[in-house]
C-alpha positions as CSV (number, residue, x, y, z in Angstrom):
1,X,-21.7,-13.1,7.5
2,X,-18.3,-14.7,7.6
3,X,-16.2,-12.7,5.3
4,X,-12.7,-14.0,6.4
5,X,-13.6,-17.8,6.0
6,X,-11.9,-19.6,8.7
7,X,-14.7,-20.9,10.7
8,X,-16.7,-23.0,8.0
9,X,-16.0,-24.9,5.0
10,X,-18.0,-23.4,2.1
11,X,-16.0,-24.9,-0.5
12,X,-17.9,-26.7,-2.9
13,X,-16.3,-29.0,-5.3
14,X,-12.7,-29.8,-5.7
15,X,-9.6,-28.0,-4.5
16,X,-7.7,-26.6,-7.1
17,X,-4.5,-28.7,-6.8
18,X,-3.0,-28.4,-10.2
19,X,-3.4,-24.8,-10.3
20,X,-1.5,-24.4,-6.7
21,X,1.2,-26.7,-8.2
22,X,1.7,-23.8,-11.1
23,X,2.0,-21.4,-8.1
24,X,4.5,-23.6,-6.2
25,X,6.3,-23.7,-9.6
26,X,6.4,-20.1,-10.2
27,X,7.8,-19.4,-7.0
28,X,10.4,-22.5,-7.2
29,X,11.8,-20.7,-10.2
30,X,11.9,-17.7,-8.5
31,X,13.7,-18.8,-5.7
32,X,16.1,-20.6,-7.8
33,X,17.0,-17.3,-9.5
34,X,17.6,-15.8,-6.0
35,X,20.1,-18.7,-5.7
36,X,21.5,-18.4,-9.3
37,X,22.1,-14.7,-8.5
38,X,23.8,-15.3,-5.3
39,X,21.3,-13.0,-3.2
40,X,21.6,-12.2,0.5
41,X,19.4,-13.4,3.1
42,X,17.6,-10.2,3.3
43,X,16.4,-10.9,-0.4
44,X,15.1,-14.3,0.4
45,X,13.0,-12.3,3.5
46,X,11.9,-9.9,0.9
47,X,10.8,-12.6,-1.5
48,X,8.8,-14.2,1.5
49,X,7.1,-10.9,2.6
50,X,6.3,-10.0,-1.0
51,X,4.8,-13.3,-1.6
52,X,2.6,-13.0,1.4
53,X,1.5,-9.2,0.6
54,X,0.6,-10.3,-3.1
55,X,-1.4,-13.4,-1.9
56,X,-3.3,-11.0,0.5
57,X,-3.9,-8.5,-2.2
58,X,-5.1,-10.8,-4.8
59,X,-7.6,-12.6,-2.3
60,X,-8.8,-9.3,-1.3
61,X,-8.9,-7.4,-4.5
62,X,-7.7,-8.0,-7.9
63,X,-7.8,-4.2,-8.8
64,X,-5.6,-3.5,-5.8
65,X,-3.2,-6.5,-6.7
66,X,-2.6,-5.4,-10.3
67,X,-0.6,-2.4,-9.6
68,X,1.1,-4.2,-6.5
69,X,2.2,-7.0,-9.3
70,X,3.6,-4.5,-11.7
71,X,5.5,-2.7,-8.7
72,X,6.8,-5.9,-7.3
73,X,7.9,-7.2,-10.6
74,X,9.6,-3.8,-11.6
75,X,11.6,-3.7,-8.1
76,X,12.3,-7.3,-7.5
77,X,11.9,-9.7,-10.6
78,X,13.3,-7.7,-13.4
79,X,16.4,-7.0,-11.4
80,X,16.6,-10.7,-10.4
81,X,16.3,-12.1,-13.8
82,X,19.1,-9.6,-15.0
83,X,21.3,-10.4,-12.1
84,X,20.6,-14.3,-12.7
85,X,21.6,-14.1,-16.4
86,X,24.8,-12.1,-15.6
87,X,25.7,-14.4,-12.7
88,X,25.3,-17.5,-15.1
89,X,26.6,-15.8,-18.2
90,X,29.7,-14.5,-19.5
91,X,31.3,-11.2,-18.6
92,X,30.6,-9.8,-22.1
93,X,26.9,-10.7,-21.9
94,X,26.7,-8.8,-18.5
95,X,28.2,-5.7,-20.2
96,X,25.7,-5.9,-23.0
97,X,22.7,-6.2,-20.7
98,X,23.9,-3.2,-18.7
99,X,24.6,-1.0,-22.0
100,X,21.2,-1.8,-23.2
101,X,19.3,-1.1,-20.1
102,X,21.4,2.2,-19.5
103,X,20.6,3.3,-23.1
104,X,17.8,6.0,-22.4
105,X,14.3,5.4,-24.1
106,X,15.7,1.7,-25.5
107,X,16.7,0.8,-21.8
108,X,13.3,2.0,-20.6
109,X,11.3,0.1,-23.3
110,X,13.2,-3.0,-22.5
111,X,12.6,-2.7,-18.7
112,X,9.0,-2.1,-19.3
113,X,8.6,-4.9,-21.7
114,X,10.2,-7.2,-19.2
115,X,8.3,-5.9,-16.2
116,X,5.1,-6.8,-18.1
117,X,6.0,-9.8,-19.2
118,X,7.1,-11.2,-15.9
119,X,4.0,-9.6,-14.3
120,X,2.0,-11.7,-16.4
121,X,3.7,-14.9,-15.8
122,X,3.7,-14.0,-12.0
123,X,0.3,-12.9,-11.9
124,X,-1.3,-15.5,-14.1
125,X,-1.2,-18.6,-11.8
126,X,-2.3,-16.7,-8.7
127,X,-5.0,-15.1,-10.7
128,X,-6.4,-18.3,-11.7
129,X,-6.3,-20.1,-8.4
130,X,-8.2,-17.1,-6.8
131,X,-10.7,-17.0,-9.9
132,X,-11.2,-21.0,-9.5
133,X,-11.5,-20.8,-5.7
134,X,-13.9,-17.9,-5.8
135,X,-16.1,-19.5,-8.3
136,X,-16.3,-22.6,-6.0
137,X,-17.4,-20.4,-3.1
138,X,-14.2,-20.4,-1.1
139,X,-14.1,-17.4,1.3
140,X,-11.2,-15.2,1.3
141,X,-9.3,-16.4,4.3
142,X,-9.0,-19.9,2.5
143,X,-8.1,-18.3,-0.7
144,X,-5.1,-16.3,1.0
145,X,-4.1,-19.4,3.0
146,X,-4.0,-21.5,-0.1
147,X,-2.1,-18.8,-2.1
148,X,0.5,-17.7,0.7
149,X,1.3,-21.7,1.5
150,X,1.6,-22.4,-2.0
151,X,4.0,-19.3,-2.5
152,X,6.0,-20.4,0.7
153,X,6.3,-23.9,-0.4
154,X,7.8,-23.1,-3.7
155,X,10.2,-20.6,-2.0
156,X,11.0,-23.2,0.7
157,X,11.6,-26.0,-1.9
158,X,13.9,-23.7,-4.0
159,X,15.7,-22.7,-0.9
160,X,16.1,-26.5,0.0
161,X,17.4,-27.2,-3.7
162,X,20.0,-24.3,-3.4
163,X,21.2,-25.5,-0.1
164,X,21.6,-29.0,-1.5
165,X,23.2,-28.0,-4.6
166,X,25.5,-25.5,-2.7
167,X,26.1,-21.7,-3.1
């Protein structure tokens, strides 16, 4: 039995293009956040690597992917959101954000709430694509490639937009 899914086309029904567009849209927003926060090229490489690892995790096992999404969101997306808001906001806003996040339990609660909220937004489109493709009998290899290519496309499109608009 072929469990990877590269040799034969076992997908029945339509390909979930609209759901893949939502994945592209999410990663486009993520890459625009990288641009807004003036992140370094290493951060872009980390974003591409994370997108690939998350696509592999969700195509392999949803049980494995949930803690990975929470960890990636906590380490990357929450910091990126805060950096983007500070970079595009005023200095007073930046001080307010840092004060509230460094305020003991209140800061931990805000960080945890942001992590959960962003994880849901990040996980949802990938989860629905995977679920739809699995119901239509696509194999894991095709699911992974579809998610990875959509993620890379969104990141690449955001990178092109950021280069077009200038840093």
